[in-house]
VEXTILUM-345343 format. One record per atom (N, C-alpha, C, O): atom name; x, y, z; residue in three letters. Coordinates in nm, 2 decimals, padded with zeros to 4 digits. Example, Ala and Ser with C-alpha at 12.3 -4.5 7.8 and 13.67 -1.06 7.14 Angstrom:
BEGIN
N, 01.32, -00.57, 00.78, ALA
CA, 01.23, -00.45, 00.78, ALA
C, 01.32, -00.33, 00.78, ALA
O, 01.42, -00.33, 00.85, ALA
N, 01.28, -00.22, 00.71, SER
CA, 01.37, -00.11, 00.71, SER
C, 01.29, 00.00, 00.79, SER
O, 01.34, 00.11, 00.80, SER
This chain:
BEGIN
N, 00.08, -00.12, 00.00, MET
CA, 00.00, 00.00, 00.00, MET
C, 00.09, 00.13, 00.00, MET
O, 00.18, 00.13, 00.08, MET
N, 00.06, 00.22, -00.08, PRO
CA, 00.14, 00.34, -00.09, PRO
C, 00.13, 00.43, 00.04, PRO
O, 00.02, 00.42, 00.10, PRO
N, 00.23, 00.50, 00.07, PRO
CA, 00.22, 00.59, 00.19, PRO
C, 00.13, 00.70, 00.17, PRO
O, 00.11, 00.75, 00.06, PRO
N, 00.07, 00.75, 00.28, LYS
CA, -00.02, 00.87, 00.27, LYS
C, 00.07, 00.99, 00.25, LYS
O, 00.18, 01.00, 00.31, LYS
N, 00.03, 01.09, 00.18, PRO
CA, 00.11, 01.21, 00.16, PRO
C, 00.11, 01.29, 00.29, PRO
O, 00.01, 01.28, 00.37, PRO
N, 00.21, 01.36, 00.32, TYR
CA, 00.23, 01.45, 00.43, TYR
C, 00.16, 01.58, 00.40, TYR
O, 00.21, 01.66, 00.32, TYR
N, 00.04, 01.60, 00.46, VAL
CA, -00.03, 01.72, 00.42, VAL
C, -00.04, 01.83, 00.54, VAL
O, -00.12, 01.92, 00.52, VAL
N, 00.03, 01.80, 00.64, ASP
CA, 00.02, 01.90, 00.76, ASP
C, 00.06, 02.04, 00.71, ASP
O, 00.00, 02.14, 00.76, ASP
N, 00.17, 02.05, 00.63, MET
CA, 00.21, 02.19, 00.58, MET
C, 00.10, 02.25, 00.50, MET
O, 00.08, 02.37, 00.51, MET
N, 00.03, 02.18, 00.42, ILE
CA, -00.08, 02.23, 00.34, ILE
C, -00.19, 02.27, 00.43, ILE
O, -00.26, 02.38, 00.41, ILE
N, -00.22, 02.19, 00.53, ASN
CA, -00.33, 02.22, 00.63, ASN
C, -00.30, 02.35, 00.70, ASN
O, -00.39, 02.44, 00.72, ASN
N, -00.18, 02.37, 00.75, VAL
CA, -00.14, 02.49, 00.82, VAL
C, -00.12, 02.61, 00.73, VAL
O, -00.18, 02.72, 00.75, VAL
N, -00.04, 02.60, 00.62, ASN
CA, 00.00, 02.71, 00.54, ASN
C, -00.11, 02.75, 00.44, ASN
O, -00.11, 02.87, 00.40, ASN
N, -00.20, 02.67, 00.40, LEU
CA, -00.30, 02.70, 00.30, LEU
C, -00.44, 02.70, 00.36, LEU
O, -00.51, 02.79, 00.35, LEU
N, -00.48, 02.58, 00.41, THR
CA, -00.61, 02.57, 00.47, THR
C, -00.63, 02.66, 00.58, THR
O, -00.74, 02.73, 00.59, THR
N, -00.54, 02.67, 00.67, GLY
CA, -00.55, 02.76, 00.79, GLY
C, -00.56, 02.91, 00.74, GLY
O, -00.63, 02.99, 00.80, GLY
N, -00.48, 02.94, 00.64, LEU
CA, -00.49, 03.08, 00.58, LEU
C, -00.62, 03.11, 00.52, LEU
O, -00.67, 03.22, 00.53, LEU
N, -00.68, 03.01, 00.45, LEU
CA, -00.81, 03.02, 00.39, LEU
C, -00.92, 03.05, 00.50, LEU
O, -01.01, 03.13, 00.49, LEU
N, -00.91, 02.97, 00.61, TYR
CA, -01.00, 03.00, 00.73, TYR
C, -00.98, 03.14, 00.78, TYR
O, -01.08, 03.21, 00.81, TYR
N, -00.86, 03.18, 00.80, THR
CA, -00.83, 03.31, 00.85, THR
C, -00.88, 03.42, 00.76, THR
O, -00.94, 03.52, 00.81, THR
N, -00.86, 03.41, 00.63, ALA
CA, -00.91, 03.51, 00.54, ALA
C, -01.06, 03.51, 00.54, ALA
O, -01.12, 03.62, 00.53, ALA
N, -01.13, 03.40, 00.55, THR
CA, -01.27, 03.39, 00.55, THR
C, -01.33, 03.46, 00.67, THR
O, -01.42, 03.54, 00.66, THR
N, -01.27, 03.44, 00.79, LEU
CA, -01.31, 03.50, 00.91, LEU
C, -01.28, 03.65, 00.91, LEU
O, -01.36, 03.73, 00.95, LEU
N, -01.16, 03.69, 00.86, ALA
CA, -01.13, 03.83, 00.85, ALA
C, -01.23, 03.91, 00.76, ALA
O, -01.28, 04.01, 00.80, ALA
N, -01.26, 03.85, 00.65, ALA
CA, -01.36, 03.92, 00.55, ALA
C, -01.49, 03.93, 00.62, ALA
O, -01.56, 04.03, 00.61, ALA
N, -01.54, 03.82, 00.69, TYR
CA, -01.67, 03.82, 00.75, TYR
C, -01.68, 03.93, 00.85, TYR
O, -01.77, 04.01, 00.85, TYR
N, -01.58, 03.94, 00.95, TYR
CA, -01.59, 04.03, 01.06, TYR
C, -01.56, 04.17, 01.01, TYR
O, -01.62, 04.27, 01.06, TYR
N, -01.47, 04.19, 00.92, TRP
CA, -01.45, 04.33, 00.87, TRP
C, -01.57, 04.38, 00.79, TRP
O, -01.60, 04.50, 00.80, TRP
N, -01.63, 04.30, 00.72, ASN
CA, -01.75, 04.34, 00.64, ASN
C, -01.87, 04.37, 00.73, ASN
O, -01.96, 04.45, 00.70, ASN
N, -01.88, 04.31, 00.85, LEU
CA, -01.98, 04.34, 00.95, LEU
C, -01.97, 04.48, 01.00, LEU
O, -02.06, 04.55, 01.03, LEU
N, -01.84, 04.53, 01.00, GLN
CA, -01.81, 04.66, 01.05, GLN
C, -01.84, 04.77, 00.94, GLN
O, -01.84, 04.89, 00.98, GLN
N, -01.86, 04.73, 00.82, GLY
CA, -01.89, 04.83, 00.71, GLY
C, -01.75, 04.88, 00.66, GLY
O, -01.65, 04.84, 00.70, GLY
N, -01.76, 04.97, 00.56, PRO
CA, -01.64, 05.03, 00.50, PRO
C, -01.55, 05.09, 00.61, PRO
O, -01.61, 05.16, 00.70, PRO
N, -01.42, 05.08, 00.60, PRO
CA, -01.34, 05.14, 00.70, PRO
C, -01.33, 05.29, 00.69, PRO
O, -01.34, 05.35, 00.58, PRO
N, -01.32, 05.36, 00.80, ALA
CA, -01.30, 05.50, 00.80, ALA
C, -01.15, 05.53, 00.75, ALA
O, -01.07, 05.44, 00.76, ALA
N, -01.12, 05.65, 00.71, PRO
CA, -00.99, 05.68, 00.66, PRO
C, -00.88, 05.65, 00.76, PRO
O, -00.77, 05.61, 00.72, PRO
N, -00.91, 05.67, 00.89, GLU
CA, -00.81, 05.64, 00.99, GLU
C, -00.80, 05.49, 01.03, GLU
O, -00.71, 05.45, 01.11, GLU
N, -00.89, 05.41, 00.98, GLN
CA, -00.89, 05.27, 01.00, GLN
C, -00.83, 05.19, 00.89, GLN
O, -00.90, 05.13, 00.81, GLN
N, -00.70, 05.19, 00.88, ASP
CA, -00.63, 05.13, 00.76, ASP
C, -00.61, 04.98, 00.80, ASP
O, -00.52, 04.94, 00.87, ASP
N, -00.70, 04.89, 00.74, LYS
CA, -00.69, 04.75, 00.77, LYS
C, -00.60, 04.68, 00.66, LYS
O, -00.61, 04.72, 00.54, LYS
N, -00.52, 04.59, 00.71, VAL
CA, -00.43, 04.52, 00.61, VAL
C, -00.44, 04.37, 00.65, VAL
O, -00.43, 04.33, 00.76, VAL
N, -00.46, 04.29, 00.54, PHE
CA, -00.45, 04.15, 00.56, PHE
C, -00.32, 04.10, 00.50, PHE
O, -00.29, 04.12, 00.38, PHE
N, -00.23, 04.05, 00.58, ILE
CA, -00.09, 04.01, 00.54, ILE
C, -00.08, 03.86, 00.53, ILE
O, -00.11, 03.79, 00.63, ILE
N, -00.04, 03.82, 00.41, VAL
CA, -00.02, 03.67, 00.39, VAL
C, 00.13, 03.65, 00.40, VAL
O, 00.21, 03.73, 00.33, VAL
N, 00.18, 03.56, 00.47, VAL
CA, 00.32, 03.53, 00.48, VAL
C, 00.35, 03.40, 00.40, VAL
O, 00.29, 03.29, 00.43, VAL
N, 00.43, 03.42, 00.30, ALA
CA, 00.47, 03.31, 00.22, ALA
C, 00.62, 03.29, 00.23, ALA
O, 00.68, 03.30, 00.34, ALA
N, 00.69, 03.27, 00.12, THR
CA, 00.84, 03.26, 00.12, THR
C, 00.87, 03.28, -00.03, THR
O, 00.79, 03.28, -00.11, THR
N, 01.00, 03.29, -00.05, ASN
CA, 01.04, 03.30, -00.19, ASN
C, 01.01, 03.18, -00.27, ASN
O, 01.01, 03.18, -00.39, ASN
N, 00.98, 03.07, -00.20, ILE
CA, 00.94, 02.94, -00.27, ILE
C, 00.80, 02.96, -00.33, ILE
O, 00.77, 02.88, -00.42, ILE
N, 00.73, 03.07, -00.29, ALA
CA, 00.60, 03.10, -00.36, ALA
C, 00.62, 03.15, -00.50, ALA
O, 00.52, 03.15, -00.57, ALA
N, 00.74, 03.18, -00.53, TYR
CA, 00.77, 03.23, -00.67, TYR
C, 00.84, 03.12, -00.76, TYR
O, 00.82, 03.12, -00.88, TYR
N, 00.92, 03.04, -00.70, CYS
CA, 00.99, 02.93, -00.77, CYS
C, 01.00, 02.81, -00.67, CYS
O, 01.04, 02.83, -00.56, CYS
N, 00.96, 02.69, -00.72, PRO
CA, 00.96, 02.58, -00.63, PRO
C, 01.10, 02.53, -00.60, PRO
O, 01.20, 02.56, -00.67, PRO
N, 01.12, 02.47, -00.48, MET
CA, 01.24, 02.41, -00.44, MET
C, 01.24, 02.26, -00.45, MET
O, 01.15, 02.20, -00.38, MET
N, 01.33, 02.20, -00.52, PRO
CA, 01.32, 02.05, -00.53, PRO
C, 01.34, 01.99, -00.40, PRO
O, 01.42, 02.03, -00.31, PRO
N, 01.26, 01.88, -00.37, GLY
CA, 01.27, 01.81, -00.25, GLY
C, 01.17, 01.86, -00.14, GLY
O, 01.16, 01.80, -00.03, GLY
N, 01.11, 01.97, -00.17, PHE
CA, 01.01, 02.03, -00.07, PHE
C, 00.88, 02.05, -00.13, PHE
O, 00.82, 02.16, -00.14, PHE
N, 00.82, 01.94, -00.18, VAL
CA, 00.70, 01.94, -00.26, VAL
C, 00.58, 01.99, -00.18, VAL
O, 00.52, 02.09, -00.23, VAL
N, 00.55, 01.94, -00.06, GLY
CA, 00.44, 01.99, 00.02, GLY
C, 00.45, 02.14, 00.06, GLY
O, 00.36, 02.21, 00.05, GLY
N, 00.57, 02.17, 00.10, TYR
CA, 00.60, 02.31, 00.14, TYR
C, 00.59, 02.41, 00.02, TYR
O, 00.52, 02.51, 00.03, TYR
N, 00.65, 02.37, -00.09, SER
CA, 00.63, 02.45, -00.21, SER
C, 00.49, 02.47, -00.25, SER
O, 00.44, 02.58, -00.28, SER
N, 00.41, 02.36, -00.25, ALA
CA, 00.27, 02.36, -00.29, ALA
C, 00.19, 02.45, -00.19, ALA
O, 00.11, 02.53, -00.23, ALA
N, 00.22, 02.45, -00.06, SER
CA, 00.15, 02.53, 00.04, SER
C, 00.18, 02.67, 00.02, SER
O, 00.09, 02.76, 00.03, SER
N, 00.31, 02.71, -00.01, LYS
CA, 00.34, 02.85, -00.02, LYS
C, 00.30, 02.91, -00.16, LYS
O, 00.26, 03.02, -00.16, LYS
N, 00.31, 02.83, -00.26, MET
CA, 00.25, 02.87, -00.39, MET
C, 00.10, 02.89, -00.38, MET
O, 00.04, 02.98, -00.44, MET
N, 00.04, 02.80, -00.31, GLY
CA, -00.11, 02.81, -00.28, GLY
C, -00.14, 02.94, -00.20, GLY
O, -00.24, 03.01, -00.23, GLY
N, -00.06, 02.97, -00.11, ALA
CA, -00.08, 03.10, -00.03, ALA
C, -00.07, 03.22, -00.12, ALA
O, -00.14, 03.31, -00.11, ALA
N, 00.03, 03.22, -00.21, ARG
CA, 00.05, 03.33, -00.30, ARG
C, -00.08, 03.33, -00.40, ARG
O, -00.13, 03.44, -00.42, ARG
N, -00.12, 03.22, -00.44, GLY
CA, -00.24, 03.22, -00.53, GLY
C, -00.36, 03.27, -00.46, GLY
O, -00.44, 03.34, -00.52, GLY
N, -00.38, 03.23, -00.33, LEU
CA, -00.49, 03.28, -00.25, LEU
C, -00.48, 03.43, -00.23, LEU
O, -00.58, 03.50, -00.25, LEU
N, -00.36, 03.48, -00.21, TRP
CA, -00.34, 03.63, -00.19, TRP
C, -00.38, 03.70, -00.32, TRP
O, -00.45, 03.80, -00.32, TRP
N, -00.34, 03.65, -00.43, LYS
CA, -00.37, 03.71, -00.56, LYS
C, -00.52, 03.71, -00.59, LYS
O, -00.57, 03.81, -00.64, LYS
N, -00.59, 03.61, -00.54, SER
CA, -00.73, 03.60, -00.56, SER
C, -00.80, 03.69, -00.46, SER
O, -00.90, 03.76, -00.50, SER
N, -00.76, 03.69, -00.34, LEU
CA, -00.82, 03.78, -00.24, LEU
C, -00.82, 03.92, -00.27, LEU
O, -00.92, 03.99, -00.25, LEU
N, -00.71, 03.97, -00.33, ARG
CA, -00.70, 04.11, -00.35, ARG
C, -00.79, 04.16, -00.47, ARG
O, -00.81, 04.28, -00.49, ARG
N, -00.85, 04.06, -00.54, GLU
CA, -00.95, 04.09, -00.64, GLU
C, -01.09, 04.07, -00.60, GLU
O, -01.18, 04.11, -00.68, GLU
N, -01.11, 04.02, -00.48, THR
CA, -01.25, 03.99, -00.44, THR
C, -01.31, 04.12, -00.38, THR
O, -01.24, 04.20, -00.32, THR
N, -01.44, 04.13, -00.40, ASP
CA, -01.51, 04.25, -00.35, ASP
C, -01.50, 04.26, -00.19, ASP
O, -01.48, 04.37, -00.14, ASP
N, -01.51, 04.15, -00.13, GLN
CA, -01.50, 04.15, 00.02, GLN
C, -01.37, 04.22, 00.07, GLN
O, -01.37, 04.29, 00.16, GLN
N, -01.26, 04.19, 00.00, PHE
CA, -01.13, 04.24, 00.05, PHE
C, -01.10, 04.38, -00.01, PHE
O, -01.04, 04.46, 00.05, PHE
N, -01.15, 04.40, -00.14, LYS
CA, -01.13, 04.53, -00.20, LYS
C, -01.20, 04.64, -00.12, LYS
O, -01.15, 04.76, -00.11, LYS
N, -01.31, 04.61, -00.06, THR
CA, -01.39, 04.72, 00.02, THR
C, -01.35, 04.73, 00.16, THR
O, -01.38, 04.83, 00.23, THR
N, -01.28, 04.63, 00.22, SER
CA, -01.26, 04.63, 00.36, SER
C, -01.11, 04.65, 00.40, SER
O, -01.09, 04.68, 00.52, SER
N, -01.02, 04.62, 00.31, CYS
CA, -00.88, 04.62, 00.36, CYS
C, -00.79, 04.62, 00.23, CYS
O, -00.83, 04.59, 00.12, CYS
N, -00.66, 04.64, 00.26, ARG
CA, -00.55, 04.61, 00.16, ARG
C, -00.50, 04.47, 00.19, ARG
O, -00.51, 04.42, 00.30, ARG
N, -00.45, 04.41, 00.09, THR
CA, -00.38, 04.28, 00.11, THR
C, -00.24, 04.29, 00.06, THR
O, -00.21, 04.35, -00.04, THR
N, -00.15, 04.23, 00.14, ASN
CA, -00.01, 04.23, 00.11, ASN
C, 00.05, 04.09, 00.13, ASN
O, -00.01, 04.01, 00.21, ASN
N, 00.16, 04.06, 00.06, LEU
CA, 00.22, 03.93, 00.07, LEU
C, 00.37, 03.96, 00.12, LEU
O, 00.44, 04.04, 00.05, LEU
N, 00.41, 03.89, 00.22, LEU
CA, 00.55, 03.89, 00.26, LEU
C, 00.61, 03.76, 00.21, LEU
O, 00.56, 03.65, 00.24, LEU
N, 00.73, 03.77, 00.14, ALA
CA, 00.79, 03.65, 00.09, ALA
C, 00.94, 03.65, 00.12, ALA
O, 01.02, 03.67, 00.03, ALA
N, 00.97, 03.63, 00.25, PRO
CA, 01.12, 03.63, 00.29, PRO
C, 01.19, 03.51, 00.24, PRO
O, 01.13, 03.40, 00.20, PRO
N, 01.32, 03.52, 00.23, HIS
CA, 01.41, 03.41, 00.20, HIS
C, 01.42, 03.33, 00.33, HIS
O, 01.34, 03.35, 00.42, HIS
N, 01.51, 03.24, 00.35, ILE
CA, 01.52, 03.16, 00.47, ILE
C, 01.55, 03.25, 00.59, ILE
O, 01.64, 03.34, 00.58, ILE
N, 01.48, 03.23, 00.70, VAL
CA, 01.49, 03.32, 00.81, VAL
C, 01.55, 03.23, 00.93, VAL
O, 01.51, 03.12, 00.95, VAL
N, 01.64, 03.29, 01.00, ARG
CA, 01.70, 03.22, 01.11, ARG
C, 01.59, 03.19, 01.22, ARG
O, 01.52, 03.28, 01.26, ARG
N, 01.58, 03.06, 01.26, SER
CA, 01.49, 03.02, 01.36, SER
C, 01.53, 02.89, 01.41, SER
O, 01.62, 02.82, 01.35, SER
N, 01.47, 02.84, 01.52, PRO
CA, 01.51, 02.70, 01.57, PRO
C, 01.48, 02.60, 01.46, PRO
O, 01.56, 02.50, 01.45, PRO
N, 01.38, 02.62, 01.38, MET
CA, 01.35, 02.52, 01.28, MET
C, 01.45, 02.51, 01.17, MET
O, 01.47, 02.41, 01.11, MET
N, 01.52, 02.62, 01.14, THR
CA, 01.63, 02.62, 01.04, THR
C, 01.77, 02.62, 01.09, THR
O, 01.86, 02.65, 01.02, THR
N, 01.78, 02.58, 01.22, ALA
CA, 01.91, 02.58, 01.28, ALA
C, 02.01, 02.49, 01.21, ALA
O, 02.13, 02.52, 01.20, ALA
N, 01.97, 02.38, 01.14, GLY
CA, 02.06, 02.30, 01.07, GLY
C, 02.10, 02.35, 00.93, GLY
O, 02.18, 02.29, 00.86, GLY
N, 02.05, 02.47, 00.90, THR
CA, 02.09, 02.52, 00.77, THR
C, 02.19, 02.64, 00.78, THR
O, 02.20, 02.72, 00.69, THR
N, 02.27, 02.64, 00.88, GLN
CA, 02.37, 02.75, 00.90, GLN
C, 02.46, 02.76, 00.78, GLN
O, 02.49, 02.88, 00.74, GLN
N, 02.50, 02.66, 00.71, PRO
CA, 02.59, 02.68, 00.59, PRO
C, 02.52, 02.76, 00.48, PRO
O, 02.58, 02.84, 00.41, PRO
N, 02.39, 02.76, 00.47, ILE
CA, 02.32, 02.84, 00.38, ILE
C, 02.33, 02.99, 00.42, ILE
O, 02.35, 03.07, 00.33, ILE
N, 02.31, 03.01, 00.54, PHE
CA, 02.32, 03.15, 00.59, PHE
C, 02.47, 03.20, 00.57, PHE
O, 02.49, 03.32, 00.52, PHE
N, 02.56, 03.12, 00.60, ASP
CA, 02.70, 03.16, 00.58, ASP
C, 02.73, 03.19, 00.43, ASP
O, 02.81, 03.28, 00.40, ASP
N, 02.67, 03.11, 00.34, ALA
CA, 02.70, 03.13, 00.20, ALA
C, 02.62, 03.24, 00.13, ALA
O, 02.67, 03.32, 00.05, ALA
N, 02.49, 03.25, 00.17, ALA
CA, 02.41, 03.35, 00.10, ALA
C, 02.36, 03.47, 00.18, ALA
O, 02.31, 03.56, 00.13, ALA
N, 02.38, 03.46, 00.31, GLY
CA, 02.34, 03.57, 00.40, GLY
C, 02.19, 03.57, 00.42, GLY
O, 02.12, 03.49, 00.36, GLY
N, 02.14, 03.65, 00.51, ARG
CA, 02.00, 03.66, 00.54, ARG
C, 01.94, 03.75, 00.44, ARG
O, 01.99, 03.86, 00.42, ARG
N, 01.83, 03.71, 00.38, ALA
CA, 01.77, 03.79, 00.28, ALA
C, 01.62, 03.79, 00.28, ALA
O, 01.56, 03.69, 00.31, ALA
N, 01.56, 03.90, 00.23, ILE
CA, 01.42, 03.90, 00.21, ILE
C, 01.41, 03.94, 00.06, ILE
O, 01.41, 04.06, 00.02, ILE
N, 01.39, 03.84, -00.03, GLN
CA, 01.38, 03.86, -00.17, GLN
C, 01.50, 03.94, -00.22, GLN
O, 01.49, 04.03, -00.30, GLN
N, 01.62, 03.89, -00.18, VAL
CA, 01.74, 03.95, -00.23, VAL
C, 01.84, 03.84, -00.26, VAL
O, 01.83, 03.73, -00.22, VAL
N, 01.94, 03.88, -00.34, ASN
CA, 02.05, 03.79, -00.36, ASN
C, 02.16, 03.84, -00.26, ASN
O, 02.13, 03.94, -00.19, ASN
N, 02.27, 03.77, -00.25, PRO
CA, 02.37, 03.82, -00.15, PRO
C, 02.42, 03.96, -00.16, PRO
O, 02.47, 04.02, -00.07, PRO
N, 02.41, 04.02, -00.28, SER
CA, 02.47, 04.15, -00.30, SER
C, 02.37, 04.27, -00.30, SER
O, 02.41, 04.38, -00.28, SER
N, 02.24, 04.24, -00.33, LYS
CA, 02.15, 04.36, -00.35, LYS
C, 02.00, 04.31, -00.33, LYS
O, 01.97, 04.20, -00.35, LYS
N, 01.92, 04.41, -00.31, ALA
CA, 01.77, 04.39, -00.30, ALA
C, 01.72, 04.35, -00.44, ALA
O, 01.77, 04.40, -00.54, ALA
N, 01.62, 04.27, -00.44, PHE
CA, 01.56, 04.22, -00.57, PHE
C, 01.41, 04.25, -00.57, PHE
O, 01.34, 04.19, -00.50, PHE
N, 01.37, 04.34, -00.66, ASP
CA, 01.23, 04.38, -00.67, ASP
C, 01.16, 04.27, -00.75, ASP
O, 01.20, 04.25, -00.87, ASP
N, 01.06, 04.21, -00.70, LEU
CA, 00.99, 04.10, -00.77, LEU
C, 00.88, 04.16, -00.86, LEU
O, 00.82, 04.08, -00.94, LEU
N, 00.84, 04.28, -00.85, HIS
CA, 00.74, 04.35, -00.94, HIS
C, 00.61, 04.27, -00.94, HIS
O, 00.55, 04.26, -01.04, HIS
N, 00.57, 04.21, -00.83, ASP
CA, 00.45, 04.13, -00.83, ASP
C, 00.34, 04.22, -00.78, ASP
O, 00.30, 04.22, -00.66, ASP
N, 00.29, 04.30, -00.87, ASP
CA, 00.19, 04.41, -00.83, ASP
C, 00.07, 04.41, -00.92, ASP
O, 00.05, 04.32, -01.01, ASP
N, -00.01, 04.51, -00.91, MET
CA, -00.14, 04.52, -00.98, MET
C, -00.12, 04.54, -01.13, MET
O, -00.21, 04.53, -01.20, MET
N, 00.00, 04.57, -01.17, ALA
CA, 00.03, 04.60, -01.31, ALA
C, 00.04, 04.47, -01.39, ALA
O, 00.09, 04.47, -01.51, ALA
N, 00.00, 04.36, -01.33, ASP
CA, 00.01, 04.22, -01.39, ASP
C, 00.15, 04.18, -01.42, ASP
O, 00.17, 04.10, -01.51, ASP
N, 00.25, 04.23, -01.35, MET
CA, 00.38, 04.18, -01.37, MET
C, 00.40, 04.07, -01.27, MET
O, 00.36, 04.08, -01.15, MET
N, 00.46, 03.96, -01.31, ASP
CA, 00.47, 03.84, -01.22, ASP
C, 00.61, 03.83, -01.17, ASP
O, 00.71, 03.82, -01.25, ASP
N, 00.63, 03.83, -01.04, GLY
CA, 00.76, 03.82, -00.98, GLY
C, 00.83, 03.69, -01.02, GLY
O, 00.95, 03.69, -01.02, GLY
N, 00.76, 03.58, -01.05, ALA
CA, 00.82, 03.46, -01.08, ALA
C, 00.91, 03.47, -01.21, ALA
O, 01.01, 03.41, -01.22, ALA
N, 00.86, 03.56, -01.30, LYS
CA, 00.94, 03.57, -01.43, LYS
C, 01.07, 03.64, -01.40, LYS
O, 01.18, 03.59, -01.45, LYS
N, 01.08, 03.75, -01.32, CYS
CA, 01.20, 03.81, -01.30, CYS
C, 01.29, 03.74, -01.20, CYS
O, 01.41, 03.76, -01.20, CYS
N, 01.23, 03.66, -01.11, PHE
CA, 01.30, 03.59, -01.01, PHE
C, 01.36, 03.46, -01.07, PHE
O, 01.46, 03.41, -01.01, PHE
N, 01.31, 03.41, -01.18, LYS
CA, 01.36, 03.28, -01.23, LYS
C, 01.51, 03.27, -01.25, LYS
O, 01.57, 03.18, -01.21, LYS
N, 01.56, 03.37, -01.32, GLU
CA, 01.71, 03.36, -01.35, GLU
C, 01.79, 03.37, -01.23, GLU
O, 01.88, 03.29, -01.21, GLU
N, 01.75, 03.46, -01.14, HIS
CA, 01.82, 03.47, -01.01, HIS
C, 01.81, 03.34, -00.93, HIS
O, 01.91, 03.29, -00.88, HIS
N, 01.69, 03.28, -00.93, TRP
CA, 01.67, 03.16, -00.85, TRP
C, 01.76, 03.05, -00.90, TRP
O, 01.82, 02.98, -00.83, TRP
N, 01.76, 03.03, -01.04, GLU
CA, 01.84, 02.92, -01.09, GLU
C, 01.99, 02.93, -01.06, GLU
O, 02.05, 02.83, -01.03, GLU
N, 02.04, 03.05, -01.07, ASN
CA, 02.18, 03.07, -01.04, ASN
C, 02.21, 03.06, -00.90, ASN
O, 02.31, 02.99, -00.86, ASN
N, 02.13, 03.13, -00.81, GLU
CA, 02.16, 03.13, -00.67, GLU
C, 02.13, 03.00, -00.60, GLU
O, 02.21, 02.96, -00.52, GLU
N, 02.03, 02.93, -00.64, THR
CA, 01.99, 02.81, -00.58, THR
C, 02.10, 02.70, -00.60, THR
O, 02.14, 02.63, -00.51, THR
N, 02.16, 02.69, -00.72, LYS
CA, 02.26, 02.60, -00.74, LYS
C, 02.38, 02.62, -00.65, LYS
O, 02.43, 02.53, -00.59, LYS
N, 02.42, 02.75, -00.64, PHE
CA, 02.53, 02.78, -00.55, PHE
C, 02.50, 02.75, -00.40, PHE
O, 02.58, 02.68, -00.34, PHE
N, 02.38, 02.79, -00.35, VAL
CA, 02.35, 02.76, -00.21, VAL
C, 02.34, 02.61, -00.19, VAL
O, 02.39, 02.57, -00.09, VAL
N, 02.28, 02.54, -00.27, TRP
CA, 02.26, 02.39, -00.25, TRP
C, 02.39, 02.32, -00.26, TRP
O, 02.41, 02.22, -00.20, TRP
N, 02.48, 02.37, -00.35, ASP
CA, 02.61, 02.31, -00.36, ASP
C, 02.69, 02.32, -00.23, ASP
O, 02.75, 02.23, -00.18, ASP
N, 02.68, 02.44, -00.17, VAL
CA, 02.75, 02.47, -00.04, VAL
C, 02.68, 02.38, 00.06, VAL
O, 02.75, 02.32, 00.14, VAL
N, 02.55, 02.38, 00.07, PHE
CA, 02.48, 02.30, 00.17, PHE
C, 02.51, 02.15, 00.16, PHE
O, 02.54, 02.09, 00.26, PHE
N, 02.51, 02.10, 00.04, SER
CA, 02.54, 01.96, 00.01, SER
C, 02.69, 01.93, 00.05, SER
O, 02.71, 01.83, 00.12, SER
N, 02.78, 02.01, 00.02, ASN
CA, 02.92, 01.99, 00.06, ASN
C, 02.94, 01.99, 00.21, ASN
O, 03.01, 01.91, 00.26, ASN
N, 02.87, 02.08, 00.27, SER
CA, 02.88, 02.09, 00.42, SER
C, 02.82, 01.97, 00.48, SER
O, 02.87, 01.92, 00.58, SER
N, 02.71, 01.92, 00.43, ALA
CA, 02.64, 01.80, 00.49, ALA
C, 02.73, 01.68, 00.47, ALA
O, 02.74, 01.60, 00.56, ALA
N, 02.80, 01.67, 00.36, GLN
CA, 02.89, 01.56, 00.34, GLN
C, 03.01, 01.56, 00.43, GLN
O, 03.06, 01.46, 00.48, GLN
N, 03.06, 01.68, 00.46, MET
CA, 03.17, 01.70, 00.55, MET
C, 03.13, 01.66, 00.69, MET
O, 03.22, 01.61, 00.77, MET
N, 03.01, 01.68, 00.73, SER
CA, 02.97, 01.65, 00.87, SER
C, 02.94, 01.50, 00.89, SER
O, 02.91, 01.46, 01.01, SER
N, 02.93, 01.42, 00.78, MET
CA, 02.90, 01.28, 00.80, MET
C, 03.02, 01.20, 00.84, MET
O, 03.00, 01.08, 00.86, MET
């Protein structure tokens, strides 16, 4: 019998986000249109994997690409257009207890939020229908090979 797929990441990163968005829209719309001083913002947290998938992280990639797709859809719905702004945060790898074993990646590439090691990188994922995945693709292909080569070499050295 084949193994069951691991769907916890999709349940947390996508299904949970959908529940949160549904509740936010419901309660914000009960309040009516916001006054000028009531600037409401719905922030979706994804990762740069929402723009280009990472081999070996199928469920995580799917959940973050799904979060980005949900964000793009939400910002076009009447419920969200009339009650708040929607934004997406897509950081690179962030230092945390969960990523403690990835120190070689930080040493090689630095800490970044949609940047390469030398400069900030504008993804142009905005209302002008420009897709960040297109401009990020070349950067991702070059940078990922370097980072994973370093990570792979480091992992082999520690064995």
